[in-house]
N, C-alpha and C positions, 0 to 999 in steps of 0.2 A: 644784850652781851651786855656781859660784867660790868661791874664799876674797877678801873685796873689800881693794886699793881695783882697780876696771874701767878699764879709760880706751881712750877712744875717737877715733882718729883719723879726722878728715873732712878729705880737703885739694878746696879751694875756687880757682880761675881764670878767669880771664875777661878778653879786649883789649877796645879801646878800639874803644864801642859792636857791642857782642855781647853775649849772656848769660852768667851765669854757670856754668859747669859745678864741681857738687859732686862728688868723688870719694871712694871709700873698696875700702878690700881688699877682694875677690871681690863686690862689687857692681855694679849697675849703674850709670848717671852720672845724675843727674839736669841737667835744663836749669828756673833760673832767671834771675828778670829778678824787678825795681820791681815793685811791682804797679797798677792802676790807676791807682788813690787815693792815689800817686806818683807819678803820669805817666809809672809804666812801661804796655809795651803789650801789659799778661795778654799768655798763654796761653801761660806759661808758671808754673810753682809758684814764688813767693816765701817768701824767709823769714814774711814770716807764717801762712801758707798753713804752709807745715813744723812753723811751729809747734801747729799749734790739730791738722795729723795729728799732731804726734807725742804732741799731749794724749788723742787715740780712740785709738790705737794701744797709748799704756804700760791706756791702762783694761782697753783688751780682753784685753790680754795678763793685765793681773792680777787682773781675775775670771775670766779662765778657767784662772789657774793658786788662787786661788781654789775659786770653783765645785768643781773636782774633789779638790780639801783636804777643800774638805765632803764630797762625796759632793753635788753639785747635777745631777743632770740637763737637763739641760736643750739645746736642741734651735738655738735659732741667739737670736745678736748686729745688735746693730745697734746706732754711737756719731757723733748730728751733735754736734758742738764748737762753742757759737757765743762767737770772743774779742773785748773792745770794745777797743779804743788808742786812751787818752787823752791827751793832755798832762797831765800834772803837777811839780809845781815847775816846768817850760823841760821837761821829759826829757820824749818820749812810753815809753808805755809799755803792755805788757797790763791793764790796772785791773780788769776781771769777764771770766771763761770761767763758761758755763750748759755742761754738761756732760748732752744728752740722750741715754741708753740705752732700745736696747727691745730689751729678751726675751723670749722664746716656748719654754716648758715643752711640758713634754710632758702626760700627763694624769694620773702620776705623782705627780707633780716639788709644792713646798709653795710656794708665791708668795710667802709671809710668809713664808721662809729667806731666797726667792731676794730677796725687798725686801732684807732683810739685808746681802747679802754681794754685794747693790750700792752700798750705801753707804759699806759695808768698803773696794773695786773702788774705788773716789773714795777714799775716806784715805787707803788705801793706793799709789795713783799717783805713784810716782818721779814726773814731768816735774810733772803738780801740788805739786806735794812740795817744789821745786828752782823755782817762781815767787812770785813774792811779789802775782800777783795771785786776787783774792778767785773762790773758788771753788760754783760750784750742780750739785746734785748732782735730777735733771729724766725719770721714771724707769716708762716700760710697757712694763708685762710682761701677754704675755697666755696661755691656758693653749693648747694646740693641744687639737681636734676638737669 
């Protein structure tokens, strides 16, 4: 890992009546628009969905790093994130985020160790650590075979 601080630069642009184009160096563009809940057309990623995607992605990447450092062998992980958007003191914000992780282990893996590492990953995720919303983790661990 590079020394901190890190800097991430993203650019967004739009023309009247068109979706927002999100760009970053050496990455594919993302088309974004307001979600249906805010009167948007749907069919494009919204900032709200991108934020929840960042939570899911960060959780899995954090788990992957922690599992590797802890020598936990695992087969697959899926992560679903449910964010609750509400009005708090005249500001709209995410107030709760539930992360549901489904982990599949090989027959030799320690399920209790895996459970601890999933919770450690939730606690270490830099995206959820950067949010004010309360987070909750649900886990489902399966041993293959």
